[in-house]
C-alpha positions in Angstrom: 145.7 16.5 148.8 141.9 16.7 148.6 139.8 15.6 151.6 136.2 14.5 151.4 134.3 14.1 154.7 131.1 12.1 155.0 129.0 10.2 157.5 127.5 13.1 159.5 123.9 13.2 160.5 121.4 13.5 163.3 121.3 11.3 166.4 119.8 11.4 169.8 121.9 12.0 172.9 123.7 8.8 173.9 123.8 7.5 170.3 126.7 6.9 168.0 127.9 8.1 164.6 131.0 7.5 162.5 132.4 10.1 160.2 134.9 9.3 157.5 137.4 11.4 155.6 138.7 10.1 152.3 142.0 11.6 151.0 143.0 11.7 147.3 145.9 13.2 145.5 149.3 13.0 147.1 148.4 10.7 150.0 150.2 8.2 152.1 151.3 7.3 155.6 153.4 10.5 156.0 150.4 12.6 156.6 149.1 13.2 160.1 145.4 13.7 160.1 142.9 15.2 162.5 139.3 16.2 163.1 138.3 19.6 164.2 134.8 20.9 164.8 133.0 24.2 164.8 129.7 24.9 166.5 127.5 27.9 165.6 129.0 31.1 167.1 132.1 29.3 168.4 135.6 29.0 167.2 136.9 25.9 165.5 138.3 23.4 168.1 140.5 20.4 168.0 138.8 17.0 168.4 141.2 14.2 167.7 144.4 13.5 165.7 146.3 10.5 164.5 149.9 10.2 163.3 150.8 9.1 159.8 151.7 5.6 160.9 148.6 5.3 163.1 150.7 4.6 166.2 150.0 7.9 168.0 146.6 9.5 168.8 145.6 12.6 170.6 142.1 13.7 171.9 140.5 16.8 173.3 139.6 16.3 176.9 135.9 16.8 176.1 135.8 13.7 173.8 138.4 11.4 175.4 136.9 8.1 176.2 133.9 8.6 173.9 135.5 9.2 170.5 138.1 7.1 168.7 140.1 8.2 165.7 141.6 5.6 163.4 143.0 5.4 159.9 143.3 2.9 157.1 146.2 3.9 154.9 145.4 1.3 152.3 142.1 3.1 151.8 143.5 6.6 152.4 140.7 7.1 154.9 140.5 8.4 158.5 137.6 7.7 160.7 136.1 9.2 163.8 133.9 6.9 165.8 131.7 8.9 168.1 129.9 7.2 171.0 127.8 8.5 173.9 127.1 11.6 171.9 126.0 14.8 173.7 124.1 17.8 172.5 127.3 19.8 172.9 128.9 17.7 170.3 126.7 19.3 167.7 129.0 21.0 165.1 130.4 20.9 161.7 133.2 18.4 161.7 136.2 19.0 159.5 139.0 16.7 158.7 142.5 18.0 158.1 145.9 16.6 156.9 149.5 17.8 157.1 152.9 16.7 156.0 154.6 19.1 158.4 154.1 16.8 161.4 156.3 13.8 161.4 155.0 10.3 160.7 154.9 9.3 164.4 153.3 12.5 165.8 149.7 13.7 166.1 149.2 17.5 166.4 146.3 19.2 168.0 147.2 22.6 166.5 145.1 23.8 163.6 147.9 25.9 162.1 149.9 22.7 161.7 147.4 21.4 159.1 147.6 22.5 155.5 144.7 20.6 153.9 141.1 20.8 155.0 137.9 19.0 154.0 134.6 20.7 153.4 133.0 19.6 156.7 130.1 17.3 157.7 127.3 18.3 160.0 126.7 16.3 163.2 123.6 17.2 165.2 122.8 15.6 168.6 119.4 16.2 170.0 118.5 15.9 173.7 
């Protein structure tokens, strides 16, 4: 499975961005997918995850209520809609996929994910 993230950019605090992750290769609704992020000098952290069937989602406390993860299995794409962005949301955002988590589960654990995209930069200025 290859993952290609896109849609990052620069925005002022309070603004919105949507990042996308297109999957190719052995894709399908059996893959749970997630977004993680890494800010300079910090460890990679979980942002949001969605189950293979799209029925279950999970969010980090820091983004809950502001970010929405969704997927379109027909397009093999997962999205992260980010609203009310804050400067502390500035990071490289990585998408990830795994077969090891069941179709109805969404994992927040990075070690559960086997496939990673190259990352897309999101910068929020105050």
